[in-house]
C-alpha positions in Angstrom: 0.2 -0.1 0.2 1.3 3.2 -0.9 2.3 6.1 1.6 0.7 9.6 1.1 4.1 10.7 0.2 4.3 8.0 -2.6 0.9 8.6 -3.7 1.4 12.7 -4.0 4.2 12.0 -6.3 2.6 9.4 -8.3 -0.4 11.9 -9.1 1.9 14.8 -9.7 3.9 12.5 -12.2 0.4 11.6 -13.7 -0.6 15.3 -14.0 2.7 16.1 -15.5 2.5 13.1 -17.9 -0.9 14.4 -19.2 -0.4 17.1 -21.9 -3.6 18.8 -21.7 -2.7 19.7 -18.4 -0.1 22.6 -17.0 0.5 20.5 -14.0 2.8 23.4 -12.8 -0.3 25.5 -11.8 -1.5 22.8 -10.1 -1.4 21.9 -6.2 -1.7 18.3 -5.0 -2.2 17.3 -1.2 -2.9 13.9 0.2 -4.1 12.5 3.4 -5.2 9.0 4.2 -5.3 8.5 0.4 -7.8 11.2 -0.2 -6.2 13.5 -2.9 -6.7 17.4 -3.1 -6.5 19.2 -6.1 -6.0 22.8 -6.3 -4.8 26.0 -8.1 -5.9 27.8 -11.2 -6.4 26.2 -14.5 -7.1 28.4 -17.8 -10.3 26.4 -19.0 -13.2 24.0 -17.8 -11.6 21.2 -20.1 -8.1 21.3 -18.1 -10.0 21.1 -14.8 -11.8 18.2 -16.1 -8.5 16.4 -17.5 -6.8 17.1 -14.2 -9.8 15.2 -12.2 -9.6 12.1 -14.8 -5.7 11.9 -14.7 -6.0 11.8 -10.9 -8.4 9.1 -10.9 -6.0 6.8 -12.8 -3.5 6.5 -10.3 -3.7 3.6 -8.4 -4.3 4.4 -4.7 -6.4 7.3 -4.8 -9.4 6.8 -2.3 -11.2 9.7 -3.1 -10.8 13.3 -4.8 -11.4 16.7 -3.8 -11.4 19.2 -6.4 -10.9 22.7 -5.5 -9.2 23.8 -8.9 -10.4 27.5 -10.2 -10.9 28.3 -13.7 -9.3 31.5 -14.6 -10.0 32.3 -18.3 -7.5 34.4 -20.3 -8.8 37.6 -21.8 -9.0 35.8 -25.1 -11.3 33.1 -23.7 -14.0 35.0 -22.0 -17.2 34.7 -23.5 -20.6 36.7 -22.7 -23.2 34.3 -21.1 -25.4 35.1 -24.6 -22.8 33.6 -26.5 -22.0 30.3 -24.5 -25.9 29.9 -24.3 -26.1 30.0 -28.2 -22.8 27.8 -28.5 -24.2 25.4 -26.0 -27.7 25.4 -27.8 -26.1 24.6 -31.0 -24.1 21.9 -30.2 -26.8 19.9 -28.4 -28.8 20.2 -31.6 -25.8 18.5 -33.4 -25.7 16.1 -30.8 -27.3 12.8 -32.3 -27.6 11.2 -28.5 -29.7 14.1 -27.2 -33.7 14.7 -28.0 -34.6 17.8 -29.6 -35.5 20.2 -26.7 -35.2 17.8 -24.1 -32.7 19.4 -22.4 -32.9 23.4 -21.0 -29.7 25.5 -20.8 -28.9 28.4 -18.7 -25.9 30.3 -18.1 -24.5 32.3 -15.2 -20.9 33.9 -15.2 -19.6 31.3 -17.6 -21.3 27.9 -15.9 -23.7 26.3 -17.7 -26.6 24.7 -15.9 -28.6 21.8 -17.8 -32.1 20.9 -16.6 -34.8 18.5 -18.6 -35.9 15.0 -18.8 -34.1 12.5 -20.8 -34.9 8.5 -21.4 -31.4 7.3 -20.6 -28.2 8.0 -18.7 -26.1 8.0 -21.8 -28.5 11.1 -23.1 -27.6 12.7 -20.0 -24.1 12.3 -20.1 -23.8 12.8 -23.9 -25.6 16.6 -23.0 -23.1 17.3 -20.7 -20.1 16.1 -22.7 -21.1 18.5 -25.4 -20.8 21.5 -23.6 -18.4 20.8 -21.4 -15.5 21.6 -24.0 -17.0 24.9 -25.2 -14.8 28.2 -25.1 -15.9 30.4 -22.3 -17.0 27.6 -19.8 -16.0 27.8 -16.3 -18.1 24.7 -15.1 -21.2 22.6 -15.7 -24.1 21.4 -13.6 -26.0 18.3 -14.6 -29.6 18.5 -13.5 -31.0 16.5 -16.4 -33.0 13.4 -14.7 -34.1 10.2 -16.3 -37.7 9.7 -17.0 -39.2 6.7 -15.1 -40.2 3.8 -17.2 -43.8 2.3 -16.9 -43.3 -0.5 -18.8 -39.6 -1.7 -17.7 -38.9 -3.5 -14.5 -35.4 -3.3 -13.3 -34.6 -6.8 -12.9 -31.6 -7.5 -10.4 -30.0 -10.7 -11.7 -30.2 -9.2 -14.9 -27.8 -5.7 -13.6 -25.9 -8.4 -11.6 -24.9 -10.5 -14.9 -24.4 -7.0 -16.8 -21.5 -6.2 -13.9 -20.1 -9.6 -14.4 -19.7 -9.3 -18.1 -17.8 -5.9 -17.7 -16.2 -5.6 -14.3 -14.0 -9.0 -14.3 -12.6 -10.4 -10.8 -14.4 -7.2 -8.7 -17.6 -8.5 -10.1 -18.2 -10.7 -7.3 -17.4 -8.4 -4.5 -19.9 -5.9 -5.9 -23.7 -6.2 -4.4 -26.6 -5.0 -6.1 -30.0 -3.7 -4.4 -32.9 -2.8 -6.3 -36.2 -0.7 -5.0 -38.4 0.6 -8.0 -36.1 2.3 -10.5 -33.4 3.0 -7.9 -30.4 0.9 -7.8 -27.8 0.5 -5.0 -24.2 -0.9 -5.8 -22.5 -1.4 -2.6 -19.0 -3.6 -1.9 -15.4 -3.3 -2.5 -13.4 -2.7 -5.7 -10.0 -1.9 -6.7 -10.0 0.5 -9.0 -11.9 3.9 -10.4 -12.3 1.9 -13.7 -14.2 -1.0 -12.2 -16.5 1.7 -10.4 -17.0 3.3 -13.8 -17.9 0.1 -15.7 -20.4 -1.3 -12.6 -22.1 1.9 -12.5 -22.3 1.9 -16.3 -23.3 -1.4 -16.5 -26.2 -0.8 -13.8 -27.5 2.3 -15.9 -27.8 0.3 -18.9 -30.5 -1.9 -17.5 -34.0 -0.5 -18.9 -36.2 1.3 -16.2 -33.4 2.4 -13.9 -33.6 6.2 -12.9 -31.2 6.4 -10.4 -27.9 4.5 -9.0 -26.5 4.9 -5.8 -22.8 4.2 -5.6 -22.0 3.0 -2.3 -18.8 1.1 -3.4 -15.5 1.7 -1.7 -12.0 1.4 -3.1 -9.5 -0.7 -1.3 -5.9 -1.4 -2.4 
């Protein structure tokens, strides 16, 4: 098991290895396996990529993101311009239902609301606007529409997780209550967590996935 000092060095090295990040502007603190990233970045894309880079490092139990987006002068846009760009890019995104997602922008921060049928549509909407110029943050408040036809089947979700999550699948427990799915147990990596939650979301009728899984190294 890595010490906090070793984990700090590994996260700093991974940030430096990622070409989309100016690692010198990002501070890394670690306590009991919990990593805190702070400092200033030039774009929301850089902030997002820094978070993903830290998650790739083995031994990271949790992340606290305290990075601030400080746009350079050429990157500053009006809220109206950002809202127009966001609306256009959502219309060009085939996975997103037309007019299903509403957009509001305040001081460069985009808030998405509305309702879609599947989690992948919710993710596609957030991904589409996240990388627009001038954006400093995205709040994804889109909800998943409950399905009156589909019944969430626990066994189907367990089978899907086993197909995707390999060795860790046997340590993941699945609980179902209506359209809510709760995942608990011990996993070995952030990648396994993502695979398990995505497998649960892919089941028809699921409206919420509650992640109670813990990382163990």
